[in-house]
Structure formats: structure tokens, C-alpha cells
C-alpha positions in Angstrom: -19.7 -1.6 10.2 -19.2 -4.2 13.0 -16.0 -3.7 14.9 -14.0 -5.2 17.9 -15.5 -4.2 21.0 -12.2 -4.2 22.4 -9.7 -2.2 19.9 -11.1 -1.1 16.3 -10.5 -3.8 13.8 -13.6 -4.5 11.4 -15.4 -7.8 10.2 -13.6 -6.9 7.0 -10.4 -7.8 8.2 -8.9 -10.6 6.4 -9.0 -13.8 8.7 -10.7 -12.1 11.8 -13.4 -13.7 13.6 -15.2 -12.2 16.3 -17.0 -14.2 19.7 -20.3 -13.6 21.3 -19.0 -10.4 23.0 -17.7 -9.0 19.7 -14.3 -9.5 20.4 -11.6 -9.8 17.4 -9.4 -13.1 17.2 -6.6 -10.9 17.2 -7.6 -9.6 20.6 -8.0 -12.9 22.0 -4.4 -14.6 20.7 -2.7 -11.2 21.9 0.0 -12.0 24.4 1.1 -8.3 26.1 4.6 -7.7 25.1 5.2 -4.7 27.1 7.7 -5.2 29.4 9.6 -2.6 31.9 13.1 -1.0 30.3 16.5 -3.0 30.2 18.3 0.2 30.1 21.3 -1.7 31.9 21.1 -4.2 29.4 21.4 -1.6 26.6 24.1 0.4 28.8 26.3 -2.6 28.5 25.7 -3.2 25.2 26.2 0.3 23.7 29.7 -0.3 26.1 30.9 -3.3 24.6 30.6 -1.6 21.2 32.3 1.3 21.6 35.7 1.6 20.0 38.4 4.4 19.7 37.0 6.3 17.0 35.8 9.7 16.8 32.0 9.0 17.0 30.3 6.0 18.9 26.8 5.1 16.5 24.9 6.0 13.5 21.3 7.2 14.0 19.0 6.8 11.2 17.1 10.3 11.7 13.4 10.3 9.5 12.3 13.6 11.5 9.3 11.3 13.1 9.1 10.7 16.6 10.9 7.7 16.8 14.0 8.3 15.3 14.3 11.9 17.3 13.3 10.5 20.3 16.2 7.8 20.1 18.9 10.9 19.0 17.7 12.6 22.1 18.1 10.0 24.3 21.7 8.9 22.6 22.9 12.4 23.0 21.4 13.5 26.5 21.2 10.1 28.3 23.7 7.8 27.2 26.1 10.5 26.4 26.9 8.9 23.1 28.6 10.8 20.4 26.6 10.3 17.4 26.3 10.6 13.6 22.9 11.3 12.1 22.0 9.8 8.9 19.0 11.1 6.9 17.8 10.0 3.1 15.3 12.6 1.5 13.9 10.6 -1.3 12.2 13.6 -2.3 8.9 13.1 -0.4 9.6 14.1 2.8 7.5 16.6 4.7 8.4 20.1 5.1 8.0 19.5 8.7 10.4 16.3 9.1 12.9 18.3 7.5 12.7 20.6 9.6 12.6 18.5 12.7 16.0 16.9 11.5 17.6 20.1 10.9 16.9 21.3 14.2 17.2 18.4 16.1 20.6 17.9 15.0 21.4 21.6 15.7 20.1 21.8 19.4 22.0 18.3 19.8 25.3 19.4 18.3 25.3 16.6 16.3 26.8 16.3 12.9 24.1 15.1 10.1 25.1 12.9 6.9 22.4 13.3 3.7 22.1 11.1 0.8 22.3 12.6 -2.9 19.3 10.7 -4.7 18.2 11.1 -8.1 15.5 12.9 -7.5 14.0 13.0 -11.2 14.5 9.3 -11.2 12.4 8.7 -8.0 9.4 11.0 -9.3 9.3 8.8 -12.5 9.8 5.2 -10.0 6.7 6.7 -8.3 4.6 7.4 -11.7 5.2 4.0 -12.4 3.9 2.2 -9.9 1.1 5.0 -9.9 0.2 3.6 -13.4 0.6 -0.2 -12.3 -2.2 0.9 -9.3 -4.4 2.1 -11.7 -4.2 -1.1 -13.7 -4.4 -3.0 -10.8 -7.3 -0.6 -9.2 -5.3 -0.7 -5.9 -2.5 1.9 -5.0 0.7 -1.2 -4.6 4.5 -0.1 -4.2 3.8 3.5 -4.6 7.7 3.9 -2.6 10.7 5.4 -3.9 12.7 2.8 -2.2 13.5 5.0 0.6 14.1 2.1 3.1 16.7 0.2 1.5 18.5 3.8 1.0 18.0 4.8 4.4 20.0 1.1 5.4 22.5 1.5 3.2 23.1 5.4 4.1 23.5 4.3 7.5 25.5 1.4 7.0 27.7 2.9 4.1 28.4 6.2 6.9 28.8 4.0 10.0 31.6 2.0 7.7 33.0 5.3 6.6 33.5 6.6 9.8 34.9 3.9 11.5 31.8 3.9 13.9 31.1 0.5 15.5 27.1 0.4 15.7 24.0 1.7 14.3 21.2 2.5 17.3 18.0 1.5 14.6 14.7 2.8 15.9 12.2 0.2 14.3 9.7 -1.1 16.9 7.1 -4.2 16.7 4.4 -1.8 18.3 4.8 0.5 15.1 4.0 -2.4 12.8 0.6 -3.7 12.1 1.6 -7.4 12.7 4.8 -9.4 13.7 5.1 -10.9 10.2 5.6 -7.4 8.8 7.7 -6.6 11.3 9.9 -9.6 11.0 10.4 -9.1 7.3 11.3 -5.6 7.8 13.5 -6.2 10.4 15.4 -9.3 8.5 14.5 -8.3 4.6 14.0 -11.2 2.3 15.3 -13.3 -0.1 14.9 -13.1 -4.2 12.8 -16.4 -3.9 11.0 -15.1 -1.2 9.9 -12.1 -2.9 9.1 -13.3 -6.6 7.1 -16.1 -4.5 5.4 -13.1 -2.9 4.7 -11.4 -5.7 3.2 -13.9 -7.8 1.2 -15.0 -4.7 -0.4 -11.0 -5.2 -0.9 -11.1 -8.5 -3.0 -14.6 -8.2 -5.5 -12.9 -5.8 -6.0 -10.4 -8.0 -6.7 -12.7 -10.7 -5.0 -10.4 -13.5 -6.6 -10.5 -17.2 -4.1 -10.9 -20.0 -4.6 -7.8 -21.0 -3.9 -6.1 -17.6 -0.7 -8.5 -17.7 0.7 -7.0 -20.6 -0.3 -3.3 -19.8 1.4 -3.7 -16.2 5.0 -5.5 -17.7 6.1 -1.9 -19.1 5.7 0.1 -16.1 7.1 -2.7 -14.2 9.9 -2.7 -16.1 10.5 0.7 -15.8 10.0 0.9 -12.6 13.2 -1.8 -11.8 15.4 0.3 -14.5 15.3 3.1 -12.6 15.7 1.1 -9.0 18.8 -0.6 -10.0 19.9 3.2 -11.3 19.8 4.6 -8.1 20.5 1.2 -5.8 23.7 1.5 -8.1 25.1 5.3 -7.4 24.8 4.7 -3.6 27.1 1.5 -4.2 24.5 -1.1 -3.5 25.8 -4.8 -3.8 25.1 -5.6 -7.3 22.6 -8.6 -6.1 20.8 -5.6 -4.6 21.2 -3.5 -7.4 19.4 -6.3 -9.7 16.5 -6.8 -7.1 14.4 -3.8 -7.0 11.7 -5.1 -4.8 14.5 -6.4 -1.9 15.3 -5.3 1.2 18.9 -5.5 1.9 19.0 -7.3 5.4 21.1 -5.7 8.7 25.0 -6.8 8.7 25.8 -9.5 11.4 28.9 -7.0 12.2 30.8 -4.2 11.0 29.1 -2.0 12.2 26.8 -3.8 14.8 23.1 -3.2 14.8 21.6 -2.2 18.0 17.7 -2.2 17.8 16.6 0.7 20.3 13.3 -0.5 21.4 14.4 -4.3 22.1 15.7 -2.8 25.7 13.3 0.3 25.8 9.6 0.4 26.7 8.2 2.9 24.3 5.9 5.3 25.4 4.8 7.7 22.5 3.0 10.1 24.5 5.8 10.6 27.2 8.3 11.1 24.0 6.2 13.5 22.2 6.1 15.7 25.3 10.2 15.4 25.8 11.0 16.1 21.9 8.4 19.3 22.1 10.0 20.5 25.1 13.8 19.8 24.7 14.2 20.2 21.0 10.9 22.0 19.6 10.1 19.0 17.9 6.6 19.6 15.3 3.6 17.6 14.6 0.6 18.1 12.4 -2.2 18.6 14.2 -3.7 15.3 15.4 -1.1 13.7 13.8 2.3 12.3 15.9 3.5 9.4 13.7 4.2 8.6 10.0 4.1 12.2 8.6 7.5 12.4 7.7 7.1 10.5 4.3 4.4 12.2 2.4 4.1 8.9 0.2 2.3 7.4 3.7 -0.9 8.3 2.2 -0.9 5.6 -0.6 -0.4 3.0 2.0 -3.3 4.3 3.9 -5.9 4.2 1.1 -4.5 0.6 -0.2 -5.2 -0.7 3.9 -8.4 1.0 4.0 -9.4 -0.5 0.4 -8.4 -4.2 1.2 -9.4 -4.6 5.0 -11.9 -1.3 5.5 -9.2 -0.5 8.2 -6.2 2.0 7.8 -2.2 1.0 8.4 -2.6 3.9 11.3 -5.6 2.1 12.1 -4.1 -1.6 12.1 -1.2 -0.1 14.3 -3.5 1.7 16.9 -5.4 -1.6 17.3 -2.3 -3.2 18.4 -1.2 0.0 20.5 -4.8 -0.4 22.2 -3.7 -4.5 23.0 -0.5 -3.4 24.0 -2.4 -0.5 26.9 -0.7 2.3 25.0 -3.8 4.0 23.6 -7.7 3.9 24.1 -10.0 2.6 21.9 -11.9 6.1 22.0 -8.7 7.7 20.8 -8.1 5.5 18.2 -11.3 5.8 16.7 -10.7 9.5 16.7 -7.3 9.1 15.0 -9.2 6.8 12.3 -11.4 9.2 11.5 -9.0 11.7 10.8 -7.0 9.8 9.0 -9.5 8.6 6.6 -11.3 12.5 6.1 -7.3 12.9 4.4 -5.9 11.0 3.0 -7.8 10.9 -0.9 -6.9 14.5 -0.8 -3.2 13.7 0.2 -2.9 11.3 -2.4 -4.9 13.5 -5.2 -2.2 15.9 -4.2 0.9 13.6 -5.1 -0.8 12.2 -7.9 -1.2 15.8 -10.0 2.4 16.7 -8.6 3.6 13.5 -10.8 2.0 15.2 -13.5 -0.8 12.8 -14.0 -4.1 15.2 -14.0 -6.4 12.4 -15.8 -5.1 9.8 -13.5 -8.5 7.3 -12.0 -8.2 7.1 -8.5 -8.9 3.5 -7.2 -12.3 3.4 -4.9 -12.2 2.7 -1.2 
């Protein structure tokens, strides 16, 4: 397989071209966004958002590196009075759960957790696994955790009269800017419908496939509506099971931490291990908090020839945060484990005769 000589993007990656030096078009067009940390601006923003409430901010916490590091800095460096919010959809890894518990105990932070219907989540996953089997590619193997975490953080802030949420998403941890913008700002109903129809056209579904898909999609939508309603979501999001709630413009304010802080993943790992006893799987420091992420990796590998982690690693190479050799080693390790991880969850879902998509 031909790969970019600068990053690890393969020739099979959609829309990518290579020049005579073997450098891909993504590397050639990349504009380095690395900049110095603007801690003073962050401090000014934090101070302006403070109020007379008991707590200063809510930090959504998954047990992964990004959110745990933000919690650590918020308490130890910024001196904020923090509430941590964790949504466990039933597929949070044991290691991530332990990281959440230990971090909150070590930092003296109260933890707010959601109480989702785990059986509904298991059934949602089953329905989308059936859809994936029909399509021949994993798709939407998610139990709505991003929507739930946003809802939990916002409702917790409003319940405790907390003025702002310190959010931890970073464009560096997304394969491209379009994905990150969609994640950050959400999408409207018409945009979602348009993207779904475009995806169906690309798959060139047969009439038989369309008929087979319908009951599973409808069941997923019904289960999603039930869970969203139980979380107190507004009606327009309850009836739109694929929508992502946008961040509020105010009350609470949303401060995106990585808009102000320079992100050094390896330095963050060292701090968390030393100060909080934070743990991660061997050779895998990111994206281990959700066990369903293996389906995303599998899908991207099948469609593009590169895992989702590999696409993110390529971006980190362009930003000078990772070497090509490190990225190649990570990609090899990811490919080695994702099939067995997917098979394990399929078995847990009660689908012993499931036909796994080919890679």
C-alpha cells in the first residue's frame, strides 16, 4: 500500500492525491494551527464568568485523557470549584470508570452521573448492528452518548446555578475540520436528513435492502426518543434521533478549553499518571473510554483504508505532535485489535450468528 511520505494517509483515502515526492494533498494544503497557550485570555474569561454560586463550572468527564486533564487543570491550576459530569451509556470501559472515580476522589470534586436506560441502549446497539449487517459496513453503532453528555452537563449547570461549562473537545482530536465543526455546533434537521439521503445514494441500496432496513431504523428511533425524553430533552430533539444538541449561547456559557490551551498529549499523560494515578491500555492513550469506538475504527478502515485513529494521527503529524514512526506503530496496533473487540461486543449483544463486515 502506498502511503504519504510525510503522514500515514494511504492512496485509498477518498479525495487524496500525491505529488512527485509522495506527499499527500492533505499535507500540502495543511496550515499549521499550533500556537502558544493563551492562558491569560482563559483566566480573564473564567473570571468574567464567575458568579456567587457555590460552584464555578461543570467539567464533562469521560475518564479519557482530554477530559481528565481539563479537570486536573481546572482544580489545581485555575483554582475552580468544579462539578464533574459523567454519562455511562453502558459501554464505558472499566478503566475509564476507574479513572473517573479516582480523579474525582483525588481532586475532591463532586460527581454527577446520568441514569440512562441501559437495556434501551443495548437494544439500540442491536438495531444498528442489524442495519450494519444489511449495509455491509458498520454505521451509527452508537447509543447517543454525546447527546446525553451534553444534556447532562447543561442540566447540571442550570440545576446548580453554575455559570459555565469547561468543554474539552479539540480539533486536533478530529480527523478533519468539517467533522469537528459539526461536532461542535450540531446540525439541524434538514442537514441531517440531507446527509442521510446522500449516504443512502452512495450505498446504492437495492429495494430489498431498503425494506429490510426500515424496521430496524424505526426501532432505533423509538428507543432513542424514549431515552432522550427520560433525560428531559426538548421535544424537537426527542423526535430527531440523529440530531446533536447545540451548545447554548448563554446560561450556561460554554468555554472551549482547547481554544486557549496548547495541547501536548504526551505531557498530559505524564502529569495525569504522576498526579492522579490515571491509567490507559498498553500502547493506547486515547479513545479507550468508549468500548464502541472499535466500530468507528472498523468502518473507517473499510471505507478509507485507514482507521479513524490513523486519520487523527496523521493530523497530529502535520501539527508536529507525533512522528510518522509513532503513528505507523499505533495504526498497526489498532488494526490488530479492532476485529476482536467488535466481535466481543456483538456476542455481548446476543447476536451469535452475526456476519461481520469485511475489512
